[in-house]
ZAMARGU-4260 file (C-alpha; in steps of 0.2 Angstrom, whole numbers, plus 5000, padded with zeros to 4 digits):
<rodrens>
0) 5340/6290/4821 | 5356/6283/4829 | 5349/6265/4825 | 5346/6270/4807 | 5364/6276/4804
5) 5371/6261/4813 | 5361/6249/4802 | 5366/6259/4786 | 5384/6258/4791 | 5383/6239/4794
10) 5375/6237/4777 | 5389/6246/4769 | 5402/6235/4778 | 5393/6219/4773 | 5392/6226/4755
15) 5410/6229/4755 | 5414/6212/4762 | 5403/6204/4749 | 5411/6213/4735 | 5428/6209/4742
20) 5423/6190/4742 | 5416/6191/4725 | 5432/6199/4718 | 5442/6186/4727 | 5432/6172/4719
25) 5433/6181/4702 | 5452/6182/4704 | 5453/6164/4708 | 5442/6159/4694 | 5452/6170/4682
30) 5468/6163/4689 | 5462/6145/4686 | 5456/6149/4669 | 5473/6157/4664 | 5482/6141/4671
35) 5471/6130/4661 | 5473/6140/4645 | 5492/6140/4648 | 5492/6121/4651 | 5482/6118/4635
40) 5494/6129/4625 | 5508/6119/4632 | 5499/6103/4627 | 5495/6110/4610 | 5513/6116/4608
45) 5519/6098/4613 | 5507/6090/4600 | 5513/6102/4586 | 5531/6098/4590 | 5527/6080/4589
50) 5518/6082/4573 | 5532/6092/4566 | 5544/6079/4571 | 5534/6065/4563 | 5532/6076/4547
55) 5550/6079/4546 | 5553/6060/4549 | 5541/6056/4536 | 5549/6068/4524 | 5566/6060/4527
60) 5559/6044/4521 | 5553/6052/4504 | 5561/6046/4488 | 5577/6056/4484 | 5588/6055/4468
65) 5603/6046/4464 | 5619/6050/4475 | 5632/6060/4467 | 5620/6071/4458 | 5610/6087/4463
70) 5592/6085/4459 | 5582/6100/4453 | 5563/6098/4452 | 5552/6111/4442 | 5535/6113/4448
75) 5525/6116/4432 | 5508/6107/4433 | 5504/6112/4415 | 5520/6109/4406 | 5511/6102/4391
80) 5501/6118/4388 | 5512/6126/4374 | 5512/6144/4380 | 5526/6156/4384 | 5528/6150/4402
85) 5531/6132/4395 | 5545/6140/4384 | 5553/6147/4400 | 5553/6130/4408 | 5561/6120/4393
90) 5574/6134/4390 | 5578/6134/4409 | 5580/6115/4409 | 5591/6116/4394 | 5602/6129/4401
95) 5605/6120/4417 | 5608/6103/4408 | 5621/6112/4397 | 5631/6120/4412 | 5629/6107/4425
100) 5633/6089/4420 | 5630/6083/4438 | 5612/6089/4439 | 5597/6079/4436 | 5581/6088/4431
105) 5563/6083/4436 | 5546/6091/4432 | 5531/6090/4443 | 5516/6089/4431 | 5498/6086/4430
110) 5497/6081/4412 | 5493/6063/4416 | 5484/6062/4399 | 5501/6062/4390 | 5516/6051/4390
115) 5534/6059/4393 | 5538/6056/4375 | 5523/6065/4369 | 5526/6080/4380 | 5544/6081/4374
120) 5539/6079/4356 | 5526/6094/4358 | 5540/6105/4366 | 5551/6101/4351 | 5537/6105/4338
125) 5530/6120/4347 | 5546/6128/4353 | 5559/6120/4342 | 5568/6114/4359 | 5577/6098/4361
130) 5585/6094/4378 | 5603/6088/4379 | 5599/6074/4392 | 5583/6065/4398 | 5571/6073/4411
135) 5560/6063/4423 | 5542/6068/4424 | 5533/6066/4441 | 5515/6065/4437 | 5502/6073/4449
140) 5485/6066/4451 | 5476/6081/4459 | 5480/6096/4447 | 5461/6099/4447 | 5464/6107/4464
145) 5472/6123/4456 | 5458/6125/4443 | 5447/6140/4445 | 5432/6132/4439 | 5430/6123/4456
150) 5430/6140/4465 | 5416/6152/4460 | 5420/6162/4476 | 5437/6166/4485 | 5445/6160/4469
155) 5463/6167/4472 | 5463/6160/4490 | 5456/6143/4486 | 5467/6140/4471 | 5482/6145/4482
160) 5477/6133/4495 | 5474/6120/4482 | 5492/6123/4475 | 5498/6120/4493 | 5489/6103/4493
165) 5496/6099/4476 | 5513/6104/4482 | 5511/6091/4496 | 5507/6078/4483 | 5523/6083/4474
170) 5534/6083/4489 | 5527/6066/4495 | 5533/6058/4478 | 5550/6066/4477 | 5561/6077/4488
175) 5573/6087/4477 | 5588/6097/4483 | 5582/6112/4473 | 5564/6116/4470 | 5560/6128/4456
180) 5543/6135/4453 | 5540/6142/4436 | 5521/6145/4437 | 5519/6156/4451 | 5512/6145/4465
185) 5520/6155/4479 | 5510/6146/4493 | 5521/6130/4489 | 5537/6139/4494 | 5536/6137/4513
190) 5531/6119/4511 | 5546/6115/4501 | 5558/6126/4511 | 5553/6122/4529 | 5546/6105/4527
195) 5555/6098/4513 | 5572/6106/4517 | 5574/6112/4499 | 5582/6127/4492 | 5568/6137/4483
200) 5569/6146/4467 | 5555/6156/4459 | 5552/6162/4441 | 5537/6173/4442 | 5528/6178/4427
205) 5514/6187/4435 | 5510/6192/4453 | 5495/6182/4459 | 5488/6199/4466 | 5494/6217/4462
210) 5490/6235/4466 | 5481/6236/4449 | 5469/6223/4454 | 5466/6231/4471 | 5462/6248/4462
215) 5450/6240/4450 | 5440/6233/4464 | 5441/6249/4474 | 5436/6259/4458 | 5422/6246/4455
220) 5428/6242/4437 | 5420/6227/4429 | 5433/6215/4423 | 5436/6196/4420 | 5441/6194/4438
225) 5428/6207/4445 | 5411/6203/4440 | 5397/6216/4436 | 5387/6210/4451 | 5402/6214/4463
230) 5407/6230/4454 | 5390/6237/4454 | 5387/6234/4473 | 5397/6245/4486 | 5395/6232/4500
235) 5401/6218/4489 | 5415/6228/4483 | 5420/6233/4500 | 5420/6215/4506 | 5430/6210/4491
240) 5443/6224/4494 | 5445/6218/4512 | 5447/6200/4506 | 5460/6206/4493 | 5470/6215/4507
245) 5470/6199/4517 | 5476/6189/4503 | 5490/6202/4499 | 5496/6200/4516 | 5497/6181/4515
250) 5505/6182/4498 | 5518/6193/4504 | 5522/6181/4518 | 5524/6166/4508 | 5534/6174/4494
255) 5548/6178/4506 | 5551/6159/4508 | 5560/6159/4491 | 5579/6160/4491 | 5580/6167/4474
260) 5567/6176/4464 | 5567/6179/4445 | 5554/6189/4436 | 5551/6192/4418 | 5549/6210/4416
265) 5550/6228/4423 | 5532/6228/4427 | 5533/6211/4437 | 5549/6217/4446 | 5540/6232/4452
270) 5525/6223/4459 | 5535/6208/4467 | 5548/6219/4475 | 5534/6229/4483 | 5525/6214/4489
275) 5539/6202/4494 | 5553/6214/4498 | 5565/6201/4492 | 5583/6207/4490 | 5588/6194/4477
280) 5575/6198/4464 | 5582/6198/4446 | 5574/6203/4429 | 5577/6189/4417 | 5567/6192/4401
285) 5559/6176/4395 | 5566/6167/4380 | 5559/6171/4363 | 5564/6161/4347 | 5569/6177/4339
290) 5582/6169/4327 | 5569/6157/4320 | 5557/6171/4318 | 5570/6183/4311 | 5575/6170/4298
295) 5558/6172/4290 | 5559/6182/4274 | 5549/6198/4273 | 5535/6198/4261 | 5529/6215/4254
300) 5511/6218/4258 | 5507/6223/4240 | 5510/6204/4236 | 5498/6198/4249 | 5480/6196/4243
305) 5474/6194/4261 | 5478/6206/4275 | 5480/6194/4290 | 5479/6200/4307 | 5488/6187/4318
310) 5484/6184/4336 | 5495/6172/4346 | 5490/6168/4364 | 5482/6154/4375 | 5463/6155/4376
315) 5462/6161/4394 | 5450/6175/4399 | 5464/6188/4403 | 5470/6187/4385 | 5453/6197/4381
320) 5450/6189/4364 | 5433/6197/4365 | 5441/6214/4363 | 5450/6207/4347 | 5433/6202/4340
325) 5425/6219/4343 | 5440/6228/4337 | 5440/6218/4321 | 5421/6223/4319 | 5425/6241/4321
330) 5439/6241/4309 | 5428/6234/4296 | 5416/6248/4299 | 5429/6262/4297 | 5439/6256/4282
335) 5433/6255/4264 | 5423/6239/4259 | 5436/6235/4246 | 5449/6234/4260 | 5438/6226/4272
340) 5435/6211/4261 | 5453/6207/4261 | 5455/6207/4280 | 5455/6192/4291 | 5459/6188/4309
345) 5469/6172/4313 | 5468/6167/4331 | 5482/6155/4336 | 5483/6148/4353 | 5484/6134/4365
350) 5468/6126/4372 | 5472/6118/4388 | 5456/6110/4394 | 5437/6109/4393 | 5435/6126/4400
355) 5446/6133/4387 | 5437/6124/4373 | 5420/6131/4380 | 5428/6148/4380 | 5432/6146/4362
360) 5415/6140/4357 | 5408/6156/4366 | 5419/6167/4356 | 5414/6158/4340 | 5396/6162/4344
365) 5400/6180/4348 | 5409/6182/4331 | 5394/6176/4322 | 5383/6188/4332 | 5395/6202/4327
370) 5394/6197/4309 | 5412/6193/4307 | 5412/6174/4309 | 5418/6172/4291 | 5433/6184/4294
375) 5441/6173/4307 | 5452/6157/4307 | 5453/6147/4323 | 5470/6138/4325 | 5470/6128/4341
380) 5486/6120/4347 | 5494/6124/4330 | 5511/6116/4327 | 5526/6128/4327 | 5528/6126/4308
385) 5510/6132/4305 | 5513/6147/4317 | 5528/6152/4307 | 5518/6152/4290 | 5505/6163/4297
390) 5517/6175/4305 | 5527/6176/4288 | 5511/6179/4278 | 5503/6191/4290 | 5503/6210/4291
395) 5497/6215/4308 | 5500/6207/4325 | 5487/6209/4338 | 5488/6208/4357 | 5475/6214/4369
400) 5479/6208/4387 | 5478/6221/4400 | 5494/6222/4411 | 5503/6207/4401 | 5517/6203/4413
405) 5529/6202/4398 | 5522/6197/4381 | 5533/6183/4372 | 5520/6182/4358 | 5523/6201/4355
410) 5542/6199/4354 | 5540/6184/4342 | 5528/6193/4331 | 5539/6208/4329 | 5554/6197/4325
415) 5543/6188/4312 | 5539/6205/4303 | 5522/6208/4310 | 5518/6226/4315 | 5511/6225/4332
420) 5496/6233/4340 | 5498/6229/4358 | 5490/6234/4374 | 5497/6250/4382 | 5501/6242/4398
425) 5513/6230/4407 | 5527/6222/4397 | 5523/6229/4380 | 5522/6247/4387 | 5538/6246/4398
430) 5549/6234/4389 | 5544/6229/4371 | 5534/6241/4360 | 5545/6255/4363 | 5556/6266/4351
435) 5572/6258/4346 | 5586/6270/4341 | 5573/6284/4338 | 5562/6273/4327 | 5545/6267/4330
440) 5543/6248/4333 | 5524/6246/4333 | 5508/6253/4341 | 5499/6252/4357 | 5481/6254/4361
445) 5468/6252/4375 | 5450/6250/4369 | 5440/6246/4353 | 5442/6263/4345 | 5461/6264/4348
450) 5464/6247/4342 | 5453/6249/4326 | 5461/6265/4322 | 5479/6259/4325 | 5475/6244/4313
455) 5467/6256/4300 | 5483/6267/4301 | 5494/6252/4297 | 5484/6246/4283 | 5483/6263/4275
460) 5502/6266/4277 | 5513/6264/4262 | 5524/6249/4260 | 5539/6260/4264 | 5532/6266/4280
465) 5528/6248/4286 | 5545/6242/4281 | 5553/6255/4292 | 5543/6249/4307 | 5546/6231/4303
470) 5565/6233/4302 | 5566/6244/4318 | 5555/6231/4328 | 5566/6216/4322 | 5582/6225/4327
475) 5575/6228/4344 | 5571/6211/4349 | 5589/6203/4350 | 5589/6207/4369 | 5575/6194/4371
480) 5584/6179/4362 | 5586/6162/4369 | 5605/6165/4371 | 5602/6181/4382 | 5589/6171/4392
485) 5601/6157/4396 | 5615/6169/4401 | 5604/6179/4412 | 5595/6164/4420 | 5611/6155/4424
490) 5619/6171/4432 | 5603/6175/4442 | 5601/6157/4448 | 5619/6153/4452 | 5616/6157/4471
495) 5604/6141/4471 | 5618/6130/4466 | 5631/6139/4477 | 5620/6135/4492 | 5620/6117/4485
500) 5637/6115/4477 | 5639/6103/4463 | 5650/6088/4468
</rodrens>
């Protein structure tokens, strides 16, 4: 019995010794592993520092502008598109050139299929804007990196990373003193601020992601940016929601790299301040050619043989032209045939590329299927003079974009005398189609039925009732004029030039 106990105790001692040796060995291995990892991190940090030094050295060798001037470069890859964002670009450049004689302006653009003269001529024809001094165009060859057609999945992230690469091409061709993004490519801000050493300004028309987009995915609502396949599947919706939250975090981080942030509406201001938390965020309403449109004489509807419904907007999916077609079809169903015969829809908008053209072709096919093909006029890339003619002879202005960041076309149509039916969200809801001095300035709608009935009401109103709305709408748009924009823009962006004082 004693031998058994003795052997048992010896086994316990040997087990303890073995365990101790194993733990000691494990600690030594762990210590060695930590040491190797730390050494690798030091080597990696050293390599990163060397790479950073080489990048900064390379950046210092990039072409800069003429001495004695400050150089402001606008990042606007689609400067020849002819939309509201392009009007902001040209008016901003004109304002800067008027105030600062010692500033030279540049535009990073991907419009390699047009010459500088053609781009400037289109700006003059479309917006009636002529610059006081020349502007230099820096043409980018890889604009295709930011086009959604290349990214059927993870579109927002891939386009944003594509914009970072496109920004790299821009910086490699010219390093400005002030970098001004006027298209919302926030992922370029850290690049130009920390690598290029530029002062960064931003004019944001629309946040790349918003809480409204998150709620649509969470509620599994089908939309142009949330396909039915995802909306109808709880697993896919959960995965997309997680992806959106991750992208929101990244978007919040890069947005904080801007020194000064300008936004175009109350709606955009609310979202951008929530996402970026930027202390220098200013609402600067975009410039609208209110004077030109207000100079149009009002024509009584009783003198118009055709009751034209005018839609002005680029042929992009978010503009929801399909809703316009369906609303027109429904309108024709609920009004007398004698009135329906006089109604036509005029679609006026910029067609930027092959993808936009394909979208137009699809819309034409749908219009034929709905039986309204003969009631629609398609005016692609129409010149400014033709746009004015249609606005003057029209009766109703139609706008259907959900959460339109602002709505320049809404303002201009109101100034031109059209009675607007705009989407009841975003800029039209918060800033534009609101009562003015107690008077109605237009109508807002959300779906086919509400759009159709709003247009029916306008058509059935008397000339006197329509006249009251038109005059109130015209009086309300003065706060969106070119002059007001230039004053607000220069005041809000003054900090950029104070950080880079004009010599």
